[in-house]
N, C-alpha and C positions, 0 to 999 in steps of 0.2 A: 737338355735343359740345364741352365747354369745353376750353381749352388744358391745364388740369390733368388732366382725364380722358383726353385724348389722350396726354399724356406718360406717365401711369400705365399706360395700356393697352400702351404700347410696352415698359415696364419689367417689368410683372407680368402674367402670364397668369391669366385668371379660373379659379377652381376649378370642379369639376364641379357643386357645389351652389349656385353663385352666392353670395348674401348670406344664405343660410339660417343661422339661429341668432343673427343680430344684431338689436338693437332697430331699429325703423323709422328713428329719428333718426340712428342710426349708419350704416345702410345707404345713406342719401342722401349721406353725406360720405366714403365709402370712398376715392375717388381723392385728395382733398385731404389726408385724414388719413394715407393711405399715403405720400404724397410728403413730408409733414412728418416722419413717423417715419423715413423713409429718410435725410433730411437730418440730423436730430438725431442719429441713431445713427451716421452716418458722421462727423460732427464729433466725437462722443465717442470713436469708435474711432481717429480721427486723433490726438487728444490722447493716447490710450493708447500710441501708438507712441513718443511722446516721454517720457511718464512710465512708462517700461518698466523693471521691476526686474531684468530679465535682460540688458539691453543698455545703455541710455542712463544709468540711474542708477549702475550700477557704474562706468561710464566717468567720470561726474561725480565720484564718490568718489575715483577715482584722480587726476583732475585737481586736486582740492582737497586731496589729501594726507590723506584720512580713514583712520583705522586699519582694517586688513583685517578685524578682528573684527566691525565694524559692517556690513560688506558682506553678511555671511551673514544679516543680519536683514531685508534688503530684500524678498525673495520671500515669506517667511512673513507679514510684516506686510501686504503688499499683497494677497496671495491669501486667506489665512485671515481676515485682518482685515475683508475685505468680505463674507465668507460667514457666519462664526459669529454676528454680531449680528442676523441677519435674523429669527430666531425671536423675539427680544425686541422687535424693531421692528414685528412683524406687527400687534399690536392697534392701534397708532397708525395704521398704513397702512389697516387695514380700517375705521377710524372715518371715513375721508375719503370723501365722496360722489364727488368727482372726483379720481382718482389722478394725473392729469397734474401737479398741483401738487406732489405728492411727488417726481416725477421732476425737475421744475424746481428744487426745493430741493436735491436731490442733485447736480444738475449745477452749481449755484452753489457748493456746498460743495467740489466737486472743482476748480472754477476758482480759488477762494480758496486752497486747499491748494497747487495748482500755482504760484500767484503767490508763496506763501511759499517754495517750493523754489527758484524763480527768484531771489528776493531773497537767499537763502542762498548760491546759486551766485555772485552778483555781489558779495557783501560779506563773506563769512566763509571760513574754511578750517580744515583739521584736524578735531579732535574736535568742536569747536563746530558746524562745518558739518554733520557727520554726525548729531549729535543733533537739530539743527533740521530736517533733511530727514526723519529718521525720525519725529519728532513730526508733521510735516506729512503724512507718508504715512499715519499713523494716522487723521488727520482725513479724508484722501482716501479711505481704505478704508471708513470709516464712511459717508461720503457716497455711495460707490458702492453700499452696501447698499440705499440708498433707490431709486436708479435701477434696480437689479436687480429689486427687489420690484415696483415700480410699472410698469416698462416692459413686462414680460410681461403684466401684467393689462390695461393700456391696449391693448396689441396685440390681446389676445383679445377685448376689448369693442368694438373699432373696425374690425378687419380679419377677414373670414371665413376659416374653415379652407380650406386650398388655396392661400392667398396669403401666409400668414405667413412661411413659410420663404423665399419670394422677397424679402420685405421685408428680412429679415436678410441675405440673399445680396447684394442690390444695395448695401446699406449697406456690407457687407464689401468689395465691389469698389471702391467709392469711397474707402474708407479705405486700401485697398491702393495705389491710385494716389498718394495723399498720402504714404504711407510710402516708396514708391519715390523720389518727389521729394525727401523729406527725406534718404534714404540716399545718393542721388547727390550731393546738396549737401554732406553731411558728407564723403564721399570726395573731392570736388573741393577742399574747403577744407582738410581734413586737420587733424592735430594734436589735442592734448587741451586746447584752450583753454577755460577756464571761461566767458569772455564769450560764446563761440559757443553753449554749452549753455544759458547764462542766456537768450540770445535765443530759442532754440528753446522753452524752457519758457514764456517770456512769450507766444509765439505760441500755444502749447497752451492757455494761460489764455483767450485770445480765442476759441479754438475752443469751449470750454465755455460761455462767455457767449453765443455765437451759438446753440449747441445749446439752451440754456435758452429763449432768445427764440423760436426756431422751435417748440419743443415746447409752449410755452404757448398756441399758436394751434390746437392740436388740438381738434376738436369732439367731446367725450366725453359720452356719455349719463350722466345722473344714475343712481345706484343707491342703494337703501336698504341701508346697511351692517348686517351682522349683528354683534351683540355677541360679542366674543371673551373667553375666560377671561383673568383677570388674575393676576399674582403667581405663586406656586407652581402654582396650577391651570393656568395657561397652559403652563408647562413640562411638566406631566403630560399635558396635552392633546396637545402636540406629540409627546411620546414615545409616547403611546397611538396617535396617528395613524400614526406610522411602524411601530409594532408590529402594528397591526391591518389596515392597508391594504396588501395584498400587491402591488398594482400599483405603489404608490409605493415600497415597499421594494425591489422588483426594479429599478425605474428607478435608485434611489440606488446599488444594487450595480453596475449597469452603468456609471453615471457615474464611480464610484470606479475601476473598472478602465480607463476611458478616460484616466486620468491618464498612461498610457504616452506619449502624444503631448505632454503638458504638461511632464513631469519629465525626459524623456530628452535634449532638446537641450543643456542645460549639460554633460552627461556626454560628449556627442559633441565639444563644444569642448575639454573636458579631455583626451580621448583624442587629439585632433588635436595639441594643444600638447605632449603627452608624446612624440609621434612626430615632433616637429620640423616640423609642418605649419603654414602661415600661413593663418589664417581671413580675413585682409585687413581686419581692424579693424571698428570699430563699423558703418561704412557697409554692409559686406557682410551683417551680421546684419539690419539694418533693411530692406535691399533684399530679402533672402530672405523676411522676413515679409510685405513688401508684394507680392512676386510670388505668394506662396501665397494671399493674399487676392484678388489680381486674377484669378488663374487659377481658384481654387476657389469664390469667393463666389457667382457667378451659377449655376454648375453645381450646387453643393451646395444652394443655396436651392431650386431646382426639384426636386432629388432628395429633399430633406427633405419637400416637400409631397406627393410621391408615396409615400414610405415613410421616415420619419425613423429608424425602428429599423434598417432595412437600411443606411442611411448610417452610423449609429454603428458597426454591425458591420464594415462595410468599412473604415472609418478605423482602428479598433482593430487589425484584421488587417493592414492596410497598414503601420501604424507598426511593429508587431512584425516584419514581414517585412524592413523596411528595417534595423532594429536587428540582426537575425540575420545579414543579408547583410554589414553593416559589421563585425560581430564575426568573421565568417568570413574576410573580407579582412584584418582586422587581425591575425589569428592567423598569417598568412603572414609569412615573414621580411621584414623591412624595412618592413612596414605597407603600406597601400594607396597609390594615387597621390594626388597633392596635391589634385586636384579632387574626390575622393570625399567628403571631409569636408564641404565647403560644400554639395555636392549632397545628401548625407544630411540636413543641417540643413534645406535647402529642402523636401525630401520630408516630413520630420517636421512642419515648419510647415504644410505643405499638409494633412496628416492632422489636425493640431490644428484648423485652420480648419473642416474638414468635421465633425469631432466636435462643435465648439462650435455650429455651425449646426444639426446634428442634434438635440443634446440640448435646445437652447433651443426648437426647434419642437415636440419631443415633449412637453415639460412644459406648454407652452401648450395643446396640443391634447388632452391627456389629462383635463382637467377644465374646469369652467365657474365663473364668478363668484368669490366669496370662496374657494371650494374650490381654485381655481387659485392664488390668492395664498398659501393655506396650503401647498399642495404646493411652491411655489417657496421659501417660507421654510424649511420643514422640510428639503427636499433640500439647499438651500444651506448651512444651518447644519450639517447632518450632514457635508456635503462639506468644510467648513472644518476640522472636527475630524479627519476622515480624511486631509486634505491634510497637516496637521501631523504625523500619525503616519507617513504614507508618506514625507514628507520626512526625518523622523528615521531611518527604516529605511534608505532609499537612501543617506543621508549616511554612516551607519555602514558600510554595505557598500562605499562608495567608498573607505574606508580601505584596503581590499584592492585597490583599482584600479577605474577606471570601468567595466571590463568586467563586474564582478560586479553592479553596479547596473543596467547596461543589460540583462544577461541576465534579472534578476528582472522588470524592466519589460516585457520581451518576452513572458515567460510570462504575466504579468498581462493584457497586451493580447490575447493569443490567447484567454485565458479570457473576457475581456470580449466578444470577437467572438461567441463561442458563446452567451453569455448574452443579448446584444443581439438575436440572431436569434430567440430564444425569447420576446421581449417581444411583447405583443399589439399589433396595428395600432391606431392612433388617427388622429384628424383626418378629412379628406375621404375617404380611401380606406376607412377603417373604416365610415364612414356609407354 
């Protein structure tokens, strides 16, 4: 057994069906391909901890004196901007015989965009800095569309069912370790110094360069691409697929309801600030995200390979339970104890980690070949639109106080748990 195969065997348990469903050329290279995907995804996720629209980038805007109105554009641009374009990009991706080069292109684009943000942090301030960062974030999000589309397809073509969730899980654990290191460093150094953030962003740029180099070495089998509809016909095809394919439509519905764990953390922070509680700065947020990845990545990866639908259901129910418990404590006179707010943030980050691993594994396992790529594109584009709508609704509700938004998200999460349980099994367990 080679060193790569031995290391892979320690990290990833084999599925019940072995390498069934893979091309013979891909089956021979599962250990090496798996390790390369773990490394590349971990490097990308490490960079994500720095180019984070919920923590680091708002802190950067504050340090640079960017007007508050621009801060509100960070999350919509980053999240929806990487999802909505995927339906339009799908034909170009499907025309590629080897999809790993699409991923490499996307990683390089994210690295260049991050370098532009770092340059803005080091050389500009005020409104000019905000505009440059937002424009770079648009390019970053578009590049992320490419890695999102290609990554799931390459994973499905090179790794058998029963191991894919573990690949995501191990990469998440490694990214969690890196996030904790970054968070501890920020807390020790302290302050809101733009040079510190510029240095972090420069390091994140190197992470994407390394990720692209590693991913380019994946041994991916050739595939004969199927022609995809172009122009208006393509959009009709996407809409028809979502309307006619009940399995895809149910998955998109569940994924939309899983937004409870993605949208609720900022409102927890707002609630804490209103009650005079100290969240302990940027470092605490980054550490909480890292701990969630470290604790949940490996466990959730194996859980996803056993049953990704029950993982999604459990995470939606768990996030809703945390929110309802927090609202109950907050309704008491004087609000909850100081430690409750960061603890709830950590639990919600943990639920979000599990939900991400679950939904990524489910969509990879539910289809094969170019059908999988279509599913990813349609689901992500639909989610981008739904995310913008959900953000607008919860933002309006927040005018009445963060409790109203949190209550709505808790109800949506409980509904999502019920819907996720009713999804059909896919992957190795279904086989």
